N, C-alpha and C positions, 0 to 999 in steps of 0.2 A: 436256728443259725442259717439253714437253707433259705428261709423266707427273707431274712435280712440281706443275705448276699444276693438273692434274686431281685429284690427291690433296688438295692444299690446298683446292680448291673443295668437296671432300667432307668437310672438317673434319679431315683426317688430317695429322699432323706429318710432315714429310719434309725430306730434305736431298739434295743432289747431290754425288756423288764424280766429279770430272772429272780425267782423266789429264793434260790439257794445261795450260799456264800461262795466266793471265788475259790476258796480252798476246800470245796466240798469233796467228799470221798466218793470215787467212782470205781468200786470194786467190780471185777468180772469183765469178761470179754463182750458180753451182751450180743448185739447183732453183728455177726462176723462175715456174712455173705453179701457182698455189694455187687448188684447187677451192673452189667455194662451200661444200661440206660441211665442208671444213677450216676455212674462215673462220668458219662458224657454230659449230664446236667451240671455236675460240679465243675467240669472243665469249661462249660459255656458261661456259667455265671461268675466264675473266678478263674481265669486261665492259669493253669499250673496245678490247681487243686486236684483235679481228676488224675493227672499223670503222676503227681506226688503219691497219691494213694496206690496207684498201680505199682510204682516202684517199691513202696513200703509193703504191699501185700504179696500174696503168692497165689499161683494157679495150680491146683492139683490135677494131675493128668489121668488118674485112674478112678473108675467107679467099680465097686465090688459089693456084692450082696450074698449073704449066707442065709440058710433056712435050717434051723435046728442043728447047727454045726456043719451043714453041707454047703459048699460053695455052689451057688446057682447062677451067678453072673459075674463076669470080670471083663472089663474093657479098658484099654489104655489108649489115649489119643496122642498122636504125634504133635499136634498143635492145639491143645485144649483151650487156649485163650483166643484162637483165631490169628489173623495176620496183621491187624491194625495196631495203632498206638494204644487204643483202649481195648482191652480183652473182653470176652463175654462176661467175665466176672473176676473179682479178686477176693481173697479170703484174708480179712484183716479185722482185728478187734474194733468194736464200735468206739471204745475209749480212745483208740489211736486216731480213728476218723475224726472224732470230736476235737482232738488236739490240733490236727491240721486245720480244721474249720475255725477254731479259735484264732489261730495264726492268720488265717485268711481275713477274718473280721478285723483284726488289728491292722493288717496291711491296707484294708479298705477304709479304715478310719471310722468303723461302726462302733458306737459305744454300747457297752453292756452295763446296765445298772443292777449290780448284784444286791441280794437281800431286799428286793423290791417286789414282794409278793402282791399279785393283783387281788384286791378284796372286793371291788365293785366295778361294773361296766355299765355305763349309761349311754345308749346310742339314740340318735335322733336323725331326722332327714339331713341335717347339716354336718354331722360328724359324731365323734365318740369322746366321752370323758371317762378316764380310767383313774381310779384311786388305788394307791398301793399301801401296804401295811405300815410303811414309814410315815404315813400322813401326807404324802405328796399327791398332787393331782396333775394329770396329764391330759392335754387336749390334742386330738389327732383327727385327720379326715377319715382314715381307715385303720382298722385293727385286725391283725391276724392272730387268732388264738391257737398257738402251737404249744400249749402248756400241759400236754400229756393226758393220760387216762383219767386223772382226777380233775380235769380242767375246770377252773373257776370261771373262765370266760364262757365255756359251754353252759354252765349253770346259770350265769348271769343273763344270757340271751334266751333262756327258757327252753333249750333243746333237750329232749329226752334221750337217754342212753339205754337202749334195750337190746337184749340178746341172750345168749346161752353160755354156759360154762362146761368145759370138758369133764367127762365122767372120771377119767383117770388123772392122777397127778403125774408130773414128770420131774425127774431130777436132772439138773444141768450142772456140769462141773467143768472147770478149766484145769488142764494138766500141763504143767510147764515142760517145754522142750526147747532149749536155747539153740539146738542144732537144726531146727526146722528152717529150711529155706527152699528155693525153687529146685535145688540140686539134691534134696533129700531123697534117698533111694526108695523109701516106702510111702511116698506122698500119695495118699488115696482117701477117698470118701468111702467109708464102709458102713453098711446097714446090715444088722443081723436080726432076723426074726427068731423069737423064742430062743435066745442065746443060752446054751447050757451054762456058760461062764457067769451068767447073770440070773441063774435059777429060772430060766424060761421067760425072761422079760425081753422086750425089744430093745436093741441097743443101736445108737448112731454114733459114729466116730468121724470127726471132720478136722483136718489140720487148718491152722491159721498161723499168721506170723507170731512166733513165740511159744506155740504149744498146740494142744489138741482140745477140741470140744467133745466132751463125752455126755451123751444124753441117754437116760435110762427111763423107760416107761413103766410106771408102777402098775400092778395088776391086783385084782381081787380086793382083799382086805389089807393091802399094804398100808403101813403107816409111813408116809413120806418123810416125816421128821425123824423117825427112828432110822430109816434106811439111809438118810443123808448125813447121819452122824459120822464123825471122823473115822472110827474104827471100821464100820461097815463099808464106807467109801474107799478106804485104803484097800480093803479086800476086793471090792469090785474092780478097782484100777489094776491091782496085781493080776487078777484072774483074766481080765479082758485085754489088758495092754502089755503085761509082763512085769516081772519084779523090778526092773530098772526104773519103772515109773511110780512105784508105790509111795515114794517119799516126795513126789513132785506135784501133789494135789494142791492147787492154789486157791480155789474158790468153788463153793457149792451153793446152789439155790434150788428151791422147789417151787413148782407152779401148777395151778389149774388154769389152763388157757381159756381166755374169754373170746367169744365171737359176738361182738357188740358194735352197733352203729348208731350215731346220732340221727334223729329223725329229720333234722335239717342242718346243713353246714353253714347257714347264713342267718343273720338276724332279720327282723321285719323291715328295717330301714335300709338293708343292703349295704351296711357299713362295717360289719364284723364278719370275718370269714374264718372257719375252722380248718385246721390242717393236722395231719398225722394222728397220733393217738388221742388227741382231743376230739377227733371226729369218728374214729373207729379203732377197735382192738380186734386182733385176729390171731389164731394159732400160727406158729412160725413156719409151718411146713410149706416149702416153696419160697421161703425168705421174702414174704410179701409185706412185712411190717414196715421197717424203715424204707424199703424200696418203693412203697406206695406213699409214705409220708413225704418223701422228697418231691415227687411230682405234684402232690397236693400243694405244697408250699410254693413251688415254682409257678404253678398255674394261678394260685391266689395272687402272687406278685404281678403276673401278666394282666389279670383282670383289673387289679387296682391301677396299674399303669394306664390302661385304656380309659377306665372310669375317670381318672383325674384329668385327662385331656378331653373328655367328652363335652360337647357343646350343649347337650340336653340331659336332663335328669333321667329321661327314659332310656337313653343309650347307656348311661352309667349303670342303672339298675339292671339292664339286660345283660351287660357284661358280667356282673357279679352273679346273676342267676345262671348264666351259662357255665361259669366255674362250678357252681353248686351241682348243676345237672350232670356235668362230666365226672366230677369227683365222687358224687354219690353213686353213679353208675359203676365207676371203677371199684369203689368200696364194696358194693353189693356183690360184684363179681369175685373180688379177692376173698371176701368172707366165705362165699360159696365154695370157691376152689380150696381154701384152707380147710373148710368144714368137710369137704369130700375126703381129703387126706386124713383128717382127724377121725372121721367115722370109720374109714378103712382100717386105721391102726387100732382103735380101741374097741371096735364093735365085735360082737361074738355071733353075728349073723351066720347061720349054718352055710348059706350059699357062698358067702365071702370066704369063710374058713375052708370050705371044700375047694374053691378056686385056687387058693394059695397052695393047698396040699397037692392038687393036680399039677399046677404050674411048676412046683418044685420037683415033682417026679419027672415031668417032661423036659426039664431044663437041660438034661444031659444030651438030648437029641434035637431039641428045638430052641435055638437061642432066643427067639421071640418070647418064649415062656419065661425065661430068666429075666429078660429085659422088662417084661411087664412087672415082675416082682420088684425089680430095681427102681422102676419109675413110680409105682403106685403110692409110696409113702409121701410124695411131694406134691400131689395134685396135678392139675393140668399144666402143660408147658406154656401155652399161649398167654398173652397179656389180656387186659380188659378190652371189651369190644368198643373202644373209642379210638379215634385217630389221634396220633401223637407225632411230634416233629422228629426228624432224624430218620425217616423211613425212605427218603428219596435222595 
């Protein structure tokens, strides 16, 4: 959807081929943390989309971290979102973001062809032919493959998808709270190392419009399917959040996070470009998934725009290759950053364990020790080492 809106904003006719039906089921909040840079991209490619999401979402003011039941860090910001129209972030379910984007596509007159699964892609120096499962054939000058982790487009261009899987499983749950809004008195992001309420497992609790995201990191010989059963999850919710939330569990899922990147983001003829999870998968720490997929799609649209107007084939090729170089660099950085956080959380390296214990002990006297414990689960703060717009 980002790719289509970004192409449309550049005056390029586009259409979306979607494998699923229009009435598909989209359970769960999924990606809830939308970076300010992503909101600005949305606003730029479809004015009003970014600000609509800001109005729909919420900005939590407090960061709090505990270690084995002891609070080691707590900070509340007077202006957590900053002073501009677009805040540093907003917390809103991905399914809500998708609904606003669907409305934007309709406003822009961009057609979605539902139940049109891509089954083959044939690229040449002159363009791309796409065949869909309904027997239709599509001719286009350029194709953006934004079709997720199981991308058929990626397979069709012969790109390899290689990487690692997290050692630990993670349980992710949505807990409903209709009273959640910007004025909620307990609006905070809470991380708890070795939480007693979860039998020594790490716990993350984050508010979003309509409820709370509860993440529980499995340990040792945990059976994630057993732990994510309704009875056990109700117990976790009651012990971690309070009895008033026990009956408000709405959605539960389990994951082993993948750290994977395609070995190329473009085809040999520089006519097919990969974006988002078709190009890379990474652990969610630092909220780098959707927030890196959006610039992938926007930069792919920019490259195609220049390539279409190019007077020589070499210039068109160069622009597509520049897209690949930039976004492959960004993906490598983001996978490394998410991996750093993942290793910190699931590793039992004695040095890391000792650093956590010492920092927890020192947090009463040195705020920087508690802040380190608060920051570490999310990886580096800075973005990928590439220049992007909006910095000047």
